[in-house]
PLY file of the C-alpha trace (Angstrom):
ply
format ascii 1.0
element vertex 81
property float x
property float y
property float z
element edge 80
property int vertex1
property int vertex2
end_header
14.70 -35.22 -30.02
14.26 -32.27 -28.88
10.55 -31.64 -28.94
10.65 -34.62 -26.14
12.75 -32.79 -23.41
12.09 -29.49 -24.31
7.88 -29.95 -24.58
7.43 -32.02 -21.33
10.13 -29.26 -19.22
7.83 -26.19 -20.41
4.51 -27.69 -19.74
5.72 -29.02 -15.40
7.03 -25.76 -15.44
3.70 -23.62 -16.38
1.82 -25.78 -14.26
4.38 -24.99 -10.95
4.46 -21.27 -11.95
0.28 -21.79 -11.72
0.66 -23.62 -8.71
2.56 -20.67 -7.34
-0.17 -17.98 -8.49
-2.31 -19.66 -6.35
-0.47 -19.38 -3.20
1.12 -16.02 -3.60
-0.02 -13.23 -2.12
-2.09 -11.24 -4.82
-1.31 -7.71 -3.28
-1.76 -5.20 -0.57
-5.57 -5.63 -0.90
-6.35 -9.27 -1.60
-6.03 -12.11 0.30
-5.14 -15.48 -0.57
-6.99 -18.43 -1.14
-7.52 -21.35 1.48
-5.17 -22.64 4.12
-2.43 -19.06 2.71
-3.95 -16.22 3.08
-4.14 -14.02 5.69
-6.17 -10.73 5.88
-3.34 -8.00 4.81
-1.65 -5.58 7.42
-3.13 -2.44 6.25
-6.74 -4.00 6.39
-5.83 -5.01 10.23
-8.33 -2.57 12.09
-5.07 -1.62 15.04
-3.33 -0.31 11.20
-6.54 1.67 10.07
-6.48 3.26 13.54
-2.77 4.26 13.31
-3.21 5.19 9.60
-6.36 7.71 10.11
-4.14 9.21 13.31
-1.37 10.18 10.79
-4.13 11.47 8.31
-5.30 13.46 11.05
-2.10 14.45 12.57
-0.87 15.72 8.98
-3.88 17.47 8.24
-3.67 19.12 11.44
-0.46 20.11 10.31
-0.94 21.05 6.88
-3.55 23.82 8.95
-1.10 24.98 11.05
1.87 25.67 8.71
-0.86 27.31 5.94
-2.32 29.67 9.79
0.99 30.35 9.87
1.82 31.31 5.50
-1.58 33.88 6.40
-0.19 35.40 9.29
2.92 36.05 7.77
1.57 37.79 4.60
-0.70 39.52 6.58
2.01 41.01 9.00
4.15 42.01 5.69
1.18 43.53 3.97
-0.08 45.63 7.36
2.42 45.93 10.07
1.00 46.40 13.63
3.17 47.93 16.45
0 1
1 2
2 3
3 4
4 5
5 6
6 7
7 8
8 9
9 10
10 11
11 12
12 13
13 14
14 15
15 16
16 17
17 18
18 19
19 20
20 21
21 22
22 23
23 24
24 25
25 26
26 27
27 28
28 29
29 30
30 31
31 32
32 33
33 34
34 35
35 36
36 37
37 38
38 39
39 40
40 41
41 42
42 43
43 44
44 45
45 46
46 47
47 48
48 49
49 50
50 51
51 52
52 53
53 54
54 55
55 56
56 57
57 58
58 59
59 60
60 61
61 62
62 63
63 64
64 65
65 66
66 67
67 68
68 69
69 70
70 71
71 72
72 73
73 74
74 75
75 76
76 77
77 78
78 79
79 80
């Protein structure tokens, strides 16, 4: 008696999960199929440009920090007056 109710519900749940997997976003880098998919925000040209600018700014800040540390170390070793 329980199998007559349990197995069809289990089969329906499996079909629903598969259908959900077909339309749910697949992650940040992959598109969903058909009419549900769209270009991920990280892959738009505007976002790519913004990410590149942020990366370059971070590199510049790191370079300035390294240069400041080098200057402080050089002054500690051989102070000039």
